[in-house]
N, C-alpha and C positions, 0 to 999 in steps of 0.2 A: 290820387297817382298818375289818372291823366292831366291832373290841371301842373301838377309838377312837369310833367313832358313839355304841356304846352307853354308852362312858362320860362323852360330851359331853350327853346324853340331860338331866340336871339343867339344863347350861344353855342349851340351847336348847328348854327350857320356859319361860325367861325371857327370848325375846328379842323385844327391841322391835324393830316393821314398820312400814312403811310403802310407799305404792307410789303411783303414778303413773296413772291413768287417761286414755290418750291414747285422744282420738275425733277421727275422721278427717273434713274438711269440707271445703267447695267454697264458691263464689263465684260472682257474675256480674262482674267486672271495672266496667261499667257500671255499676252496684247497689250495690258494695260502699260503706260510708261505715266513715272514720278517726274521724269525730269524739268517739262515745260514747269507743274505746279511748283515742285521745289526751288525755279528759277523766278520767279511772275509771281509765287501766294508765299502767303504764310503759315508757318503752320501753329495753329492754337489749342489746345488739350480742353476738354470742360472744366469750365472753372466755377459753374454755378452752384452757388449754398443750396438750393433747390431741390437738386439731385441730390439723394440719400451719398456719402461719402462711398458705400460698398461699389452701388452701383459705378459711380468714376472711376473705381478702380478696375473695374472690369474692361472699361474702356481706356481709360488712359494709364495703365498699368505697361511697367516697362519689359514687363515678361508676355505683354501680348499687346505687343505695337502694332499688330497688324488687325485689329480687330473693328476699328476708326483713325482713319486719319483726317483732321480737318482744317482744312486751307482756308484762308480767307485771301480776297482780292481786294484792292481799292478802289475808286471809282475812278481813277485815270486808266489805268489796265482795264476793267472795263470795258469802258469806252473804247480805247484804240481796239479792244477784241470785239466789236459790235459792228467800227465802225471804220475798220484798215486801215486801220494807225491813225485815226483825226480823235480828235474830244471833241464836246458839245455842252454849252449851258442850259438848253432845253431841249425836250422830244415835243411830238406831239402824237395822240393816236387818233383816227380820225377814221368813220365810216365812208367808203366809199362814195362819192359821188356828194360830200358833205364836208369840203373840204376849208372852211372858216378859221381856224385854228386861234378859237378862242381858252379864254382862261382854264373852262370847264376841260379842254382836251392839254391840256398841259402837264407835261410830269414830269420830273427827275429822276436820274439815275445813277443809284449808290452802289456801295458797296453789294459781295457776292460772297457767299463760303460753298464750297465744296463738300461735303460730307462722303466721305469712300470706308465704306461697310469689308469687313473680310466675307462675305459672303456672297459677293460679285454682284452688289448693288450699292446705288451712291446715289446722291441730289445735289440739287441748285438748286439755291436757295438767293434769288437776285432781289436787292433790297431796291424800292423806289416810292415816290411820294409825288402825292400831289393834292389838289384844293377840293376837288366833288368825286366821289363815288362813281356818278357817271364815267368818268373815263376809268375806273378798275371794271365795272361792267361791261365799256368798250372792248378791252382788254382781253379781259379772261371770257366773254360771253359766254357765263357759266350756266350750261342743264341743254349748251346747244353745239350742233359736232362742226358745222360749216364756221367760217372768221371770213367778217365783211371788213376788215380793219387793214389800214396803211397806215407807214408809219414816218415821221420827217424829223427831222433834229434842224437844230439852230447853228451855224458855225458862230465862230466867234467876230465878224463880222455881220452876223445879221443876215445870210443868206439861208435861207430854208431848202434842203439837200432830203430826198427820199431816199431809204434804205431798208432793208428788209431786218427786222426786227428779230423774227424768228430762224431763219438763217444764222444770223449772228450767235443766235442763243446755242445753235447746235455745232455751230465753226467751235465756237469756244470750249466746247464740248468736247469735240474730237481732235483736241491739242493736246489731252491723255488717253484717246482712244476712248472716249466713254459715250454710248450711245443713249437715244431715248430709250426709255425701258420698251415702249408700244410704238414701234415704229409704222405711224399711218399717215397717210397723208392729211389728213387732221389736223388743227393747231398743236402746238407742243402746249398749251393751254389745257385741253381737252383732257388730262387724266391727272394737273398740276392738284396742287390744295394752296388755297391763297391763306393766309396769315395779316390780318389788318389790325392795325391798329388807330385810335383816334384819341385826338385830347382834346379835350376840353378847359374852361376855365374853371367850371363850377361844379362843386361833388353832389353829389346822388343821398337823398333823403331816403326814397324808398327802392325796391329790389326794381319793384316794377318799372321803373321809367326807366334802370339801367334794362331791361328785359329788352322792352322798345327799343330801346335806343342799338341795341347790341346785335338784334335781328334785324331791324333797317342794312347794318352792315352788312348781315350774311346775305340779304337780298341783295347786295350793291345799289342802294337806293339812298339818299339823302339821307342823315343822319333825325334831319328836323320834320321831316315827312309821317303819315300818319296813315298805316297802312294793318290790315290784317290778313295772316294766311293761314288757313288753318292745315292744309293739306300736306305741309310737311312733317314727320313722323319720327325724323331721326334727330331732332333740335333738344339740348340741353344746355345749360347757363351751370356758372359758377361766378362765385364773387368772393369782393375782397372780403375783411371781418372786419364789422360794424365799428367805428371808431365810437366810445359810448363818451368820451368829454365830448366831441360836439357834432351826433349822433348824424354821421352820417357814412357812408361807403364812397372810398377812394376807385372802385375797378372792377368792372362785371365782360365777363364773357360769352358769347353763342359757341356754341360746337355742334360741326355737323361733320356729314364724311366727306367734303372739296375743303369745308372753311373751317379756319377759327378769327373770330373778330373781337377782341375787345376795346372797350369806350374805357376810358382813363383820365381822372381828373389830377389838374396841373396850375396853379394859379401863375405859375411863369410859363404856360405853356410852349415850353419843353419839349419839340419832339423829337429832336436829338437824339435829346437824354434819353427819352423814352424808349424808341426804338433802340440805342445801341441798348437797354436794361431787355429788354423784351430779344436782341436777339441773343443775348446774352444765356438770360435764362429761361422764359419759353420758349423758343424756337427748338433746343435742346429734346425739350421734356416730347414737342411733335414729333419730331424726327425717331428718339426712338421707337414711337409707336409704330410711325411707317417705316421702317426698316425691317421691322417683323413682319409686316404685311407683305412687303414686296420679295422679303428674303422667302419667304410660304412663296411667292409666285416663282421666283427664281429659279427653286430646287425645281419645281413641279415644271417648267423648261426645261434645265439641266439635263432629267432624268429622261423625259420624253425624246429628247436626241442622243441620249446615250447608245453608244453601243453596247446591247444588251449582252454582247457575246466577251464582251473586255469585264472579266471580275475584278480587275485591280480598278478598272476606271469606276466602277460601282459599288467597289468596295472604299473607297477614298468618297463618293459622295453620302454613301453611307457612315461613314465616320463624320463627315460635317454635318451630316443631320444630328446626328448625338450633342455632338458639340452646341449645335444651334441650339440645340432642344433644353443643354446643361444650361448652358448661363449664358446665351443669344435673348433669352425670352425671359422678360420683369416683368411682374404682375404687378397691379398699382399699388398694393401693402408697403410696395419693396421701392420704390421709386423717390419717395420725400418724407420727409416728417412734416410737410405742408398738408392739411387736408382738402386746402383747397386745388392744391397742385393734383394730391393726388384724384380727385376729382376728374379733376380736367381732364387726366392721364388716360385714366377710365373711360371715361364719354369718348372718344379719341378712339379708344380699342374697340368700345362696343359700337359707335357708326362705323368703323374701317370691317366688322367682324373679323378681328385678329386670333381670337380665341379660334373661332372655330376655322380658319385656315392651319392652326397649329395641330390642330385634332386632327383635321387632313392630312398634314405633314405626317404624323404616327399612322395614318393608313399606309399612307407613301411610305415611310418606313419599313413595314409592313411587307409590301410586297417585291419591295428591292430586296428584300433579306431573303423571300423566295424568288426570286430570279438569278442569286447566288447558290443559293441550293441546286437551284436547274440547273446549275452551268457544270459547276464543283460534282456536281449525279454523272452530267453527260462526259466529262472528264474520266471520271472514275471508270466510267461503262467502258469506253474506247481504251483505257489502259488495260483492266481486265480482260475484257477481247483480246489484244495483242499475245496476251499472258496461254489465256486460253487458246489460242490457234498456235502459238507457237510451242505450246507445250503436246498437242494432237499430234503435232509433227515431228515434234522429234520424241517423244515416248519408245515407240519402236526400238530407235536405235541407240538410244539411250540405256534404255534394260538392256540389250543386248549387249553395249558397251559394259553398262556395270558388273554384269556374269562374268563376262569375262574377265575384268583386272579381281573380282572375289574368289576365282576359279585360277588365274592361274598369275597372277599381279602379286608385286616384294609389298613387304609391308608397308613401306610407303604411301604407295599407289592407292592400297585400299585405304589408308586413311581420308587419303587427298579425298578420292571419289565419294564416303561417307559423310564426311564433312561438306562435299559440294554440294548432295543430294540435302543436308539437315538445311543449309542454306536455301535452296531452291525452296521447301515447306516453311519456311518460317518468313520468307519473303511471301510465298503465295497465301501463309495468315494473316500477314502484315493486311496486304489489298483486301482481304474481305473483312477485318476489323474497319478499316477506313472506307469501306463501299458502302458497312453496315451505320455507320456513324452519320455518313451524308445523304 
């Protein structure tokens, strides 16, 4: 196995690499604006065959168009948003003080996708391509809070210009009133998820070789490096089915809480075609898992800031929570007909503790129900107090008037008095029954 890995080094050094930088977002449903996306992006439903039809119908169904809206932005639109109306051929990411602009620091920015889920969470997926993993490590700086990177772009005249890449991303999101999920002074990639694909020419005979290469991609080191790291415990691997005719594997991937890294064999080295396939088939699986995680976090936030005295608002949140639990959570057994897709999806859920988050939401739902009962009980007590007060004040006068009517009134007045008395008693009984229920 180690021999195959070493034999593949010449192929690995020539790997073509691309990544989706996935950034979690949120929005206020009363402020979100579809206008900019409708004018500048293309609405695209899920079409992948890697996801079961029943799941796709939930998100693509005409009766639930608000569950998910997926927008695609082409490279030119993305460039103009990041560069204030300009376009660029190449971009560079350099550590401050190391601005030598080598090939290792060069990357290209391609298309982007924005996923809008009905639970007030969203995701931006930005596609970039580069030749060496050191570039991705510079941008993402996985495991560290601080960012020590500067960005430049190369215009059509060949002139280098400095620009704020992260501010451009935030500005693009603000076009539709989308906000970063966590508003901090740290890098926008701190809470992000990195989806990396590397294409090499030669197929793999052993799964151990795949594991080594995919793990390198997760660590954001060059795929041909020989590294060992036993400190990470949330690492899992999935593989393609072995082709029994030629006795080799086509792909494998490494899944962690913040990265998924594919190594793919393609004799044509078609990185564009492979990235397109990953965007259509693999990326939606990742985002469906992340959507569940961030929906739980979003509900927690909405409940914490909700006015507990407004039962109508609490009832709306409760209904949304129930709808999310009913059809928004997707189990690994139901996500796909393919075992390797189910395994990959399960690993993402496990690494991000999604099941625990959903269970926590159930506890939150119960607390929300108790809050509603407290509010309704308080209202009921207030109404009963008023009834009691008015009853006490009016009882002496009412008794005297009622006796006068019975003693000297005509038959119509007597009937009216009796009906009024029965009505009051009936209302009081109803209020007492309502109080017992709440």
